[in-house]
Legacy VTK file of the C-alpha trace (Angstrom):
# vtk DataFile Version 3.0
C-alpha trace
ASCII
DATASET POLYDATA
POINTS 86 float
0.077 -0.217 -0.310
2.774 2.588 0.082
2.543 3.009 -3.408
-0.715 3.619 -3.435
0.532 7.350 -1.747
2.429 8.473 -4.526
0.873 10.701 -7.105
4.430 8.786 -9.398
6.970 6.826 -7.513
9.788 4.645 -9.807
10.575 1.248 -9.010
13.356 -1.019 -10.737
13.783 1.959 -12.914
9.686 1.377 -14.364
7.612 4.782 -13.103
4.342 4.451 -12.878
1.439 6.606 -12.396
-1.020 6.913 -8.923
-4.798 7.624 -11.538
-5.535 8.812 -7.948
-5.895 12.361 -7.980
-6.931 12.322 -4.473
-3.752 11.071 -3.234
-2.170 14.331 -2.438
-5.842 15.959 -1.960
-7.142 14.303 1.315
-5.801 14.504 4.873
-5.061 11.213 6.049
-4.618 9.278 2.804
-3.137 6.120 3.311
-4.139 3.842 0.513
-6.388 4.375 -2.636
-7.240 1.864 -5.550
-9.293 2.871 -8.636
-10.958 1.206 -11.687
-13.151 1.953 -14.389
-14.656 -0.229 -17.115
-17.540 0.284 -19.830
-20.035 -2.025 -17.640
-18.897 -0.442 -14.056
-18.528 2.401 -14.785
-15.677 4.540 -12.427
-14.490 3.038 -8.751
-13.057 4.587 -6.639
-12.005 3.055 -2.868
-9.836 4.993 -0.431
-9.080 4.283 2.644
-8.050 7.746 5.660
-6.546 7.766 8.677
-8.075 11.177 10.766
-7.328 9.854 14.334
-10.804 8.301 15.207
-8.997 5.239 16.033
-8.820 3.265 13.232
-9.722 3.946 9.665
-11.929 6.030 7.937
-12.711 4.088 3.703
-15.348 4.728 1.388
-15.812 3.739 -1.898
-17.827 4.514 -4.735
-19.263 2.173 -7.594
-20.826 2.543 -10.318
-20.169 6.354 -10.697
-18.252 7.760 -14.384
-14.781 7.913 -15.031
-13.503 11.833 -13.787
-17.358 11.740 -10.968
-15.472 9.084 -9.107
-13.233 11.272 -7.525
-15.481 13.939 -7.073
-18.215 12.177 -4.691
-14.909 10.356 -3.365
-13.946 13.811 -1.973
-18.250 14.989 -1.277
-18.250 11.421 1.233
-14.947 12.863 2.491
-16.175 16.517 3.718
-19.827 15.040 5.047
-18.027 12.829 6.725
-16.109 15.436 8.448
-18.114 18.291 8.390
-20.402 16.485 10.290
-17.481 14.754 12.692
-19.158 11.341 12.004
-19.292 8.930 15.689
-18.159 5.842 14.009
LINES 1 87
86 0 1 2 3 4 5 6 7 8 9 10 11 12 13 14 15 16 17 18 19 20 21 22 23 24 25 26 27 28 29 30 31 32 33 34 35 36 37 38 39 40 41 42 43 44 45 46 47 48 49 50 51 52 53 54 55 56 57 58 59 60 61 62 63 64 65 66 67 68 69 70 71 72 73 74 75 76 77 78 79 80 81 82 83 84 85
């Protein structure tokens, strides 16, 4: 999961670009996984550590390619704004 925290990483002289641009946009970002197919649409799962004593996991399914990031950020902001006791 360490590699998912970087927007770009080089391993064995190969560069890998992270397609999850929220990696540097959400405080406490630990890991993320993007996915897209014509059938499933845009999907995104992210794990965050906000100091609640347990991780926050946000999963977006069936969005569109760019919308999955917007949807995940909206969910993140809703959780933080309400300080939901999870």
